[in-house]
Residue, then its C-alpha position, 0 to 999 in steps of 0.5 A: m412199508i418202512l414202518a412195517l419192516t421196522g415192526v417186523w425187525l423189532t419183533i425179530v430182535s425182541i424174540i432173539a433177545f427174549i430167548i437169550i435173556i430167558g436162557l441166560i437167567i434159567t441157565v445160571h439158576e440151574l448151574g447153581h443147583f448143578f454145581f452144589a449138587k455135584k460138589a456134594g457128590v449127588l448124581c446129576h443125570e441131565f442138564s438141559i437148556g430149554m424144554g421139549p424134544i432134544i435137538y443137541k446132546k453131549q455126554l460129559g462124564e456122568t451128566k448128559f448136557c442137552i439143548r431142547a427145542i422150546p427155548i423157554g426154561g431148563f432143568v437139571s435132573i438131580a438124582t433123588e429117591d424117586t428116580a432110584s427104582i425103575i425096574k421091579v420084581g417080575n420084569k424081564i431084563g438083560l444084564n451085561l457083566n464085566s470080567n468079575e461077573d459084576v453087572y455094568e449094564i442093565i438092558l431094558d430093550e428086549g430086542k437088544d442082545a445081553t450077556i444073560k437074560g431072565e426074570v427079576t426075582d429080587i432087586d436092590l439098586f438103592g443099597e441104603n443098607g447093603e450092596l447093590h444086587i439083582t437076582l434073576k431067574l434064568e431059563k431052565e435054571e435056578e435063581t442067580y445073584y448078581k452084584v451091580l456096580k454103583d455106576a451101572i447103566y440102564v439101557f433103554e430102547k433106541d440106546q437111551r442110557l441112564q446111570i442108576t441111582p444108588y442111595d449114596r448118590c441121591l440128594e436125600s443121603k446128603s447132610k442138611w447143609q449140603r441139601f440146603l446149599t443145593l436148593f438155595a444155590g439156584p436163586m443165589m446164582n440169580f442174585i449174583l447175576a443181577i449184581i454183576i449186571s447192575l455193576i455193568v450198568a452202573l459203570a456204563i452210566g457213570v455218576p452225575d457231575e453235580s459240581k457244575t451246571i453244564i447240561g449233559d443231555v436234553s430229552s427230545a420229548y420235553p420242552a427244554s429241547e426247543y431251547l437248550k442243548e448239550g453243553d449249555e451252562i445254567i447260571a440262574v433259575n427264575g432270576n436266582s443264581v445257581y452254581t452246582w447241579t444240586d443248586f439247580s435241582n433244589s431251585l426247581k423243587d422249590i418252584y414245583e412245591d409252590y405249584n408253579t410250572t413256568i421255568n425261566l432259565t439263564i444260560v451261557r452258550d459260546d460265551s453269550i448269555y441267553n434267557y429262556s422261559m418254558e413250561s414244565i411237563t407234569l405227569y400224573n402217574n396216579i391217574g395216567i394223564s400228562n401234558l407231555g406231547a400237548s401243543n399248549m402246556k399252559l392254560s390255553i384257549i380251546p379252539g372254537y370256544d372263548i374258554y380256556g382249558l388244559e390240553v391233555g397230552n399223553t394218556s396211559n394205556k395201563l389205566n382202564y378207567a373204572n365203571s366205563k362200560d362204553e366200548n367207544y371209550e377205551y379210556n376216559l380222556k384222549t390226547k388233545d381233549y381240554l380239561v375245564g373242571v374236576s370233581i373230587r369227593g363232591n367238590e367241583y373246581n374250575l380249571s379254566e381260571i387263575h385262582n388265589v390260594e393261601l399255602n404255607g403263609k404265602t398267597l399263590n396265583l395258581s392256574g393250569w397244571g399247577y392248580l390241578s396239582y394243588i387240587f390233588y394235594k388238597e383232596n389227598i387223592g392218593v388215600g382212599a382212592p376217591s372217584i374223580k370226574f373231569k369236565y372237558y371238551h372232547l375232540e371228535d371229527d375236528l370239533y370240540t364237544l363239552v363232556d359234563y360231569d354227568e357224562s364223564k367216566e369216573i377215574i379211580p386213581y392209584t393209591d400213593e401206597l401202590l405207586k410208592s411200592q412200585d417205586i413210581d413217583i406219584m407226580i413228576h415235573g420236569i423240563g427234560v435236562s440231565p447233568v454230565y455223567k462221568f466214569d467213577f469206579f468207586k462211586s458206581i459200585p455202591n450205586a449197583f448194590k443200591q439198585f439191586g436192593s431197590d429191585c429186591l424191595l420192589i418185588f417184596n412190596t409187590l408181593k405185599i400188595l398182592i396178598r395183604p388185605s386192603d380196602v382198596r384193591q388195585v392190583g391182583v393176580s390178573d396183573l401178573s405177567s407170564v413169559v408173554g408179558i415178559f416178551s412184551l416188556i423186552e420189546v419195550y426195553i429194546g426201544a429204550g436202549f441196551i443199558a435199559l434192557l440190561g437193567f430189566v434183565s437184572m430186575l428179572s433175575v432178582n424176580i426169579g430168584i425171590v419167587n423161587l425162594l417163596p415158601i411154596p411147595a414145588l418151588d425151591g423155597g417150599r423144599i427148603v421149608f420141608l428141610g427146615i421142618e426136618a431140622v426142627s423136628r429131627k424127623r423127615v416129612p414122609k416122602k409120600i406126603e411131601n410128593l403129594i403136597n408138591n404135586i398139588a402145588f405144581i398143578l395149582i401153579m400150572i393153572l395160575f400160569v395158564y390164567v396169567t398167560y391168557n391175560d397177557i395174550v388178551r392184553l397183547i392183542a388189545r395193544 
């Protein structure tokens, strides 16, 4: 019952966070468009947060500010030539006139009283080449010409009101620079938001104090948690003295480069010296397995057999191992399975023994996860993504059964290029300790901009992977995420803590900014492309052609959105 309540509360908190995050990012984006449109003198009819029916509205000056029922998205209604003509010749309308006989209200609700009523015989509410006017044919009278004020109001049924759109208040009437700023301002505001959040995160985290080897944090999921604690001072690694955190990191790096996974640490705690030996965690992000969570992280005896193997810890739920049609195997390997062999490119390797290996002029005695790491290095599995098969003992009903190569499901690893493009380490070793972090304003600022640049690069690399031809296609449109996928990620980041969630919001804001700048019709970037064509050719793309292209692109984007959302829902249900 407690677990169920925890799940319910997590879902509720995630929904609230999702609404706030999406609302913030979209609102900031639309505020950019709104501010520069108003600065250019463009009429903005409405600024809305959310979509669907209006649940709250307030008129402030020319603009109606609304909150709508569906808390996803938002928009600013900027006056364009498309919104300039609502009534046509032949329409029956009413007019309200001021003391100068000028029109200040155009009544489109036939049941509403008006100073005069009649049929429109001539109209120009755009006024590109003259004053605004309406000519009405009144009952039993001749046609009468009326001047219309530039801020006149349409009055619809249920007293819905909208200011008319004369030419000089349309976006199209403004200079190319003003139109560019209005279009670019939305993504620009997303970038500014991302930088601000990155600064907050960087200042909150601080910078590592690498001048000493005092442990600031120990991860509970890693092996160091069994031996070490915050405040311990590391003085030696595998018998070699270390004086700074950089020394410590370099010592670990040298050990891992020799495919050794046993770490011997000498520490000082309460003026006493202690020695601890522990096995490093190894995560293979290219195939989605690790020894994290395994009870034995060394080469260990398989229960019930006089054979040694590598106990599998966590397995990734993101890798659907290739060619697996057997519904009983969601993934190739399971936690608590034991690896005893691996086959790559037709070469078979025994994982249950110690091996002598010549590497860089040294003879290494390798076994366990270190030997598997060496095999992956030797076979260069990140290039060409070769088929990998494991020989292993599978746990079922408390009994271990051998799964040979011919029974094993093949694994197609992620390529090095793909992982690097996503800023994911191909292979991670670690014992789970980090240094003390301290507040440093001036060092945190460069870290914030570095993170912002990294987020931008990540998105560009993802786009490159998606669209560039490749012999090994491992990411496609089906891997994209919609709002459903974003919600799932928010749920994950909430579990990781507030700072981690802020980092995700920053990355999401960058993502939305860059995607909107893509040269795709119907997006800000597509409209900027039309503006660029106008600047080069000194001639505008005909409005009908531009609208047709934008409408077709919008339909295609909606189809893509539905497809991506469907895949997100399927993944959510499967989870």
